[in-house]
C-alpha positions as semicolon CSV with decimal commas, in nm:
position;residue;x (nm);y (nm);z (nm)
1;X;1,238;7,317;14,400
2;X;1,257;7,531;14,091
3;X;1,464;7,264;13,918
4;X;1,207;7,007;14,018
5;X;0,927;7,218;13,868
6;X;1,126;7,266;13,546
7;X;1,201;6,894;13,533
8;X;0,830;6,810;13,578
9;X;0,734;7,064;13,312
10;X;0,995;6,920;13,075
11;X;0,868;6,571;13,148
12;X;0,511;6,685;13,088
13;X;0,611;6,851;12,758
14;X;0,792;6,534;12,655
15;X;0,488;6,324;12,744
16;X;0,267;6,561;12,543
17;X;0,507;6,543;12,247
18;X;0,512;6,162;12,262
19;X;0,131;6,154;12,287
20;X;0,104;6,390;11,989
21;X;0,337;6,167;11,788
22;X;0,133;5,862;11,891
23;X;-0,191;6,031;11,778
24;X;-0,027;6,136;11,450
25;X;0,098;5,781;11,391
26;X;-0,249;5,643;11,470
27;X;-0,410;5,888;11,225
28;X;-0,157;5,796;10,957
29;X;-0,222;5,426;11,017
30;X;-0,597;5,485;10,989
31;X;-0,545;5,678;10,665
32;X;-0,325;5,401;10,522
33;X;-0,580;5,136;10,619
34;X;-0,866;5,340;10,469
35;X;-0,674;5,393;10,143
36;X;-0,590;5,023;10,124
37;X;-0,954;4,928;10,185
38;X;-1,065;5,173;9,913
39;X;-0,807;5,027;9,672
40;X;-0,922;4,674;9,748
41;X;-1,282;4,783;9,698
42;X;-1,198;4,942;9,361
43;X;-0,999;4,635;9,256
44;X;-1,287;4,407;9,355
45;X;-1,537;4,628;9,167
46;X;-1,316;4,623;8,858
47;X;-1,291;4,243;8,881
48;X;-1,668;4,212;8,918
49;X;-1,729;4,454;8,628
50;X;-1,493;4,251;8,408
51;X;-1,661;3,927;8,510
52;X;-2,003;4,077;8,439
53;X;-1,893;4,195;8,095
54;X;-1,757;3,848;8,016
55;X;-2,082;3,687;8,130
56;X;-2,289;3,930;7,924
57;X;-2,077;3,862;7,615
58;X;-2,113;3,488;7,669
59;X;-2,488;3,524;7,715
60;X;-2,519;3,724;7,392
61;X;-2,313;3,463;7,205
62;X;-2,527;3,181;7,344
63;X;-2,847;3,368;7,257
64;X;-2,719;3,410;6,901
65;X;-2,629;3,042;6,884
66;X;-2,973;2,951;7,018
67;X;-3,146;3,174;6,764
68;X;-2,941;3,018;6,483
69;X;-3,023;2,667;6,608
70;X;-3,393;2,752;6,635
71;X;-3,388;2,891;6,280
72;X;-3,214;2,575;6,155
73;X;-3,468;2,349;6,331
74;X;-3,759;2,555;6,194
75;X;-3,613;2,538;5,844
76;X;-3,572;2,160;5,873
77;X;-3,931;2,132;5,997
78;X;-4,061;2,330;5,699
79;X;-3,859;2,120;5,454
80;X;-3,982;1,799;5,619
81;X;-4,345;1,920;5,602
82;X;-4,304;2,008;5,234
83;X;-4,149;1,668;5,164
84;X;-4,425;1,489;5,353
85;X;-4,691;1,686;5,164
86;X;-4,520;1,610;4,833
87;X;-4,504;1,240;4,928
88;X;-4,877;1,243;5,017
89;X;-4,961;1,405;4,684
90;X;-4,745;1,150;4,503
91;X;-4,916;0,861;4,684
92;X;-5,258;1,009;4,610
93;X;-5,168;1,048;4,243
94;X;-5,039;0,691;4,226
95;X;-5,357;0,566;4,396
96;X;-5,569;0,762;4,146
97;X;-5,372;0,620;3,853
98;X;-5,408;0,267;3,995
99;X;-5,785;0,309;4,020
100;X;-5,807;0,443;3,666
101;X;-5,610;0,148;3,532
102;X;-5,833;-0,107;3,698
103;X;-6,136;-0,202;3,490
């Protein structure tokens, strides 16, 4: 009977040891999964940050191009207006000269 009690106690200790190892393995697995998830999250954030920076740089470049194009169009408009005004003055002067030459 004593041997039976010792055997049961040894079996119980072994079961407790196995259970402790199982819990330790489960905790380690959870820690590994958590670390991997954190790494993936950091990697994804870095990718998104890089993508955002690229988009912001592209936006700034496009805004600069737009501003340059708007300035070019405005300059062309001003030149065209000046040319049209000069042409009107020239026509008016020619008309005035024509009237003066007619008796």
